[in-house]
N, C-alpha and C positions, 0 to 999 in steps of 0.2 A: 482482696476487696477493701479499699480504705473505709475509715470510719471517723466521724466527727463525735466528739464528746462536748455537749454544751450545757452550762450551768445557766439557767434562764432566769427571768425576774429581775435583771439588773438594767438600770436606766443608762443609755448610751449617750454620748456627747462629742461634739466637735465637728469636723469637715472630713467629707469623703468626695474623691474625684472619680466619676466614672470612667471605666475603660473604653477604648475604642470599640465601635459597633461590629460585633461578631457577625451579624446578618449582612452587613456591608463588605465586610473583609472577605467572605467566602465568594462574593461576586467579583470585587476588585483583583483580587489575587488570581483569577482565573483569566481576567481580561489581559494580563501581562504577555499571555501567549499570542496575542494578535499583532505583535510588533517584533522585529528582530533589534529594535533599539532599547535602551536602558529606561526602565521606568522605577522611580523612587517612591515608596509609600511609607508615610509615617502614621503613629498613633494605632498601630497593629496590636491587638491584644494579645498577650501570650497565655492562650489557651489550648487545650487539648485539640479541639477541632481545627483551629486555624494552623497550628503546629503540623498536624498530620497533613494538611493540604499543602503547606510549603514543602514538607517532605516529598509529597508526591510531584510537586514541580521539580524537586531537583531530581528526582528518578527519572524525570522526562527529559532531562538534560538542560534545564533552566539554571543559569549561573546565579546563585543567590548569595548575597552578602549582607551581613547584618551591619549596619553603619553606627547604630546606638540603640539604646532601649526603644523597641518599639518601631524602629525605622530600618527599612531594608531596600536594597536595589535588586532588580531582577532584569536578567538579560537572557531573552529565549531567541538567541541567533543561532542555536545548533540544537534543535529539538529532536529527540531521539524517538521516532515514531514507533519503532519496533517494540518499545517497551509497553505500548498499549495492548499488544497481543500477548504478553507474558503472564505466566502464572502468578508473579508477584504483584502485577497490577490488578489482577482479578481478585487477590486477596486485600491488597491495601486499598484499593478503590471502593470495595464493598463495605469497608468500615465507616465510611464518612457520607453523610447525606449530601454535603456541599460538592461532593465529586461529580455529580451531574452537570455542574455548570463548566466542567472541562470541554464538554462535548460541542458547545456552540463555537467556541473560539477555534478550536482544532478543526471542525468541519469548514470554518470560514476561511481560515489561512492555508490549511493543508489539504483539503478535500476529503476528509474522513474523521471519524471521532467514534471511540467506544467507550463503553463504560458497564462494569458489572453492577447489578442491582445494588443501589446504595442503601447504607445503613442508616443509623442515627437513632431518634426518639422512638420508643414504643407508644406512640399516641394515636394509633389507629392508621388507616389507609392514608397514603400520600402518593396519590398517582402521578404518572410521568406523561400521561397523554399529551397535555398541553405542549410540553417541550417538543416532543416528536412529530406532532402534527403540524407544528410551525416549521420544522426542519422540512418535512415532507412539502408543505406548501412552498418553500423556497426551491424545491427541485431535488431534494436529497431522496436517496433510496434507503428504506428502513429494513433492518433484518433483526432478529431475536432468536438467540439459542435458548431454547427452554431448559435444556439440560443444565447449563451452566449458568443460566439467569444472566445472560450477556447481550448487551444491546450494541447495535452498530448503525451508524449512517455514514453514506458516502455520496459524493457528487463531484463531477468534473468541474462545474461552475455553478455556483447559486445564482438564481435571478430573482429579482425584487418582485412583489405581488402585493395584493390586499388581502389581510386576513382579519376575521374576527375571533378573538380568542373565546373558547368556551368558559373560562374562568379567568378572573383577574390575577393570575398566579405571579408573584413576585420572582420566585427563581425561573418560572417559565418565560416570563417577559425578559428577564435578564439574558437569558440563554438565546433567545431568539433575536434580540437586539445586538448581541455580539456576533451572532451569525450573519446578520443582515448588513452590518456596516461594512463588509468588503464584497457583497453580492452586487451583482451587475443590474443596474437601475435602480427603481424606486420602490421601497417597502412601506406599506401602511399597516400599522398595527392597532386596531380598534379593540376596546376593553382591556387595554394595557394597564398593568399595575402602575401606581403613580406615588408610591411610598418614598420617603427621603432618600433611602439608600439606593432605590433605582435610579433616582435623580441624580444622585452623586455619580453613579455609574456612567450615566450618559453625559454628564458634565466632563467627566474624565476622558471619554471617549471623543468628545468634541475638541478637547484640547489636544488630543492624539492626532486630530485631523478628520475625524468622522463629521457627518453631515446630518445630525439628529435634531429635529424640531419638534416642538409639542411638549418639551420636557416639563413633568409636572402636571400633565393631564393624562386622560385615559385613550388619547388619541395620538400615537407617535408617527412621524414620517421621517423616513432614513433613506437619504439618498447616497448609494454606494460608492465608495471611492477604492482605489486600486492598491493603497497602502496607507499604514498607520505608523505615526513616529513615537518616540519616547515623550514622558511627561513627569511631572511630580504631583503626588496626590496626598492630601490628609484625610484622614476618616473622620466621620462624626462620632460624637460619644454615643454609647450604647443606651438607646432610650428605654430598653427592657431594664437594664441595670438601675437607670435613674428612677423608674417606677417601683423596682425591688427596693431601693433604699427609703422611697416615700413610705411604703407599706412597714418596712422595718422602723422608721421613726414613729409611725402611727401607733403600731402594736406594742412597742415598748415605751410609750409615752416619754419619748426622747426629744430633746432639741438638737436638731441636725441641720447643717448646711450642705447641700449638693453643689459642687463646684462645676462651672464651666459646661453646662448642660445644653447649649445649643437650643435655647428656649423657642426659637422660631421653627425648629424641625420637630416639635414635640406633639404637634397637632392637638388632638382632644385629650391627651394623656392628663394634663392638669385639671382641665375642668371636670373629667369623670371622677378623679380622686375627690374633688371638691363636692360632687355630687354624694359621695360617700361620707362627707363630713370633715374632711381633712382640710386644715387651713395652711394655705401655701402663700408665699409672699416672693415676688420677683425682685431679686436684688441685683441690678446689672443683668450677668447672665447666670446667675446663681438661683437655686431655688432654696429659701430658708423654711423650715418647718419648726414651728414652736412645739414645746412639750404639750401634749393634749392631756393635761391632768385632769380636766373634766370630761374626757372622753370625747366622742364625735358622733354625730348623728346622721343617718342616712336620710337623704330628701326623699319624700313621695313626688310622684307626678302633681301637676296643678289640680287634677281633680280627685286628689287623694289617693289614687291607686298605688300599689306597690312597685317601686322602681325595678326596672329590669336592665341589667348590663350585659350587652351582646357584642360579639366581634363581628366585624364587618371589613370588606377591603377599604384600604386608604382612601380618604381621610376618615374612615370610620375607626372604631377602636381596634388595637392590635390584639389578636387571639393570645399573644404571648404573656399577656399581663393579667388575664382573667384568673388564673390560679393565684396571684398575689392578692388581687381584689377579694377573692373569695375567702381566703384566710384572714384578711383585714376585717371583713364584715362579721366574722366570729365574735369580735369584742365591740362591734358598733351598737348604738341605740337604734333600734328598729330592724326591719328585714329588707331583703334584697333577692331577687332572682338573678342568678349568674346563668346566662345562656351561651353555651359554648358551641357554636354552629359547625367550625370548621373540623373539629376533629373529636371521633367518638369515643375515645378512650381517655380523654384528658381530664376528666373529672373523678376518674376512678381512685384518686389518691384520697378522697375525702374520708374513706375508711379510717385512714390513721387520725385524722383530726376528730372523728367521732371517738376514737380511743382516749383522745385528749381531753374529751368533755365538751366539744362543740355541738351546737344545735344545728343540724343541716339534714334537710330532706334531699336524697338523690330522686329526682323525679323520673329521670330517664338518663340514657348515656350523655346526653347534651345539656340537661338543666339541673340545676341545684337551687333549692331555696333555703337561704341562710337566716336563722333567727340570732341576733347579737345578744352578748352577755352584758354589754355596757360596763365591762370590767367588774361586774358584781361578784363574779365567780372566774377565777383565772384558768387557763388550759393547765392539763396535768402532763408533768414529763412522761415520756414513755420512750420505747425503742422502736425505730421504724427503719424501712429501706427507701431510697430514692428511686422513684420509677423512671424519670426523665428531667431534664434540666431545670424546667420551670417549676415543676411539682417539687423538686428537691430543694431549690431556693425557698418555695413557699412553706415546707415543713421546716427548713432552717429557721425561718422568721417565726413561726410559731413555736418552734422550740427556745428561741430567744426571748419569748414573751412569757413562756411557762415556768412555774415554780418548780424547782427540782433540776435533776440532770438528766438530759435526753440522750439518746444515742441514734446517729443516723449512719446507717450502712449504705455501702455503694456509692460513695461521694464522688467516684470518678465521673458519674453522670452530671455533678455540679460542676466539676473541674472542666468539663466540655466547654462550658460557657461563662465561667466567672474566673477572672484571674486572682490568683493569691487571695482567695475570699476570705480565708481564716485570718491570714496576716492583716489584712485591711480591716477587718472587723475588730481584731484585737486593739488596733490603733485607735478606735473610737469607744473602748471600754467594754466590748464584748468578751464573755469568758467562754472560748472556744478552743478546743485541742484537736489536733490530727493525730489519730492513732494509727 
């Protein structure tokens, strides 16, 4: 189990460039299975979850070539479907949440897709019903082996249909879209997710020859085609990393510039940080954050009531940044309620922040009230363990702001989502060591 040692309380400065988007990568990489032609993808983050998925594709027989840092070509002209029934696949696929998105392309092109129960963050239930209900609506037969926790869908030919998703699941929508592009006839998906990474997937599929309309809305129409071709695709910067660096700048009272953020794809993220009192400046496609030496003050609602920050389907606030915002609020002026609606275990890392001296009331598994210190007392260094990717980075930000030396164990969770984070933080002045 890896460990970070962090000497906190030091001001940072300089520029940091976000990696390619993890959540986009997991969709885009699965889409290469839809064509026997070459697909070239750039700005791929070098992180554990993405590298595991690339390894899975190789084991499936996809020819993978690294062209340069972050750029790979994929050729799925000889896919080995027998691998899907192997014990090795059952082991490898279960260690990665994103492996569920292999099912849609495999079902669409080859008529069958299998997956072991996926792993990933321990942040509460993450059901798969939306995925499989969508496949069944398209005409697939579903089966589940309870003993091995192994899912399967099979179909001689998928047929387009109308479906109303029970939730605007991003991965569910992506999986169903990838299944529907080669289906016979027209598919209409209502209550579809519409976040930028899903839009990126649809745009890439359209360049490959798919016919998807309504991209960016919650109503997608897909006219099935008989085949897809190759393409080139560049992934967006990771909006969760961008939000993490905004939180880092605020908590360490540092002047930072975040480069090439694709501002127009950030949605409400900048404005929600501004509600927390953070001053941001748009400089071209960069975000400039001045050193908040006088702190930052949380806004109230116009009637004077306490601000609530809650997650919601896009274009609402992404749930992946609520942990960061909760940590930031510990040093703000004022109070805020953080309402994590989607996952019932994601706020349980606040006990570590309480150990560091934060003032937080955990109301229930979904809501926490944070009373800010206004930097009048700093967080205290401590030893802690990272429970998941986003909580791990939130604790890392807390440690970088705290006086003294903190230790974070289980940093493999952080490495799953953040590329060479210790090296990149040292480049802007952080005192962090990987043990």
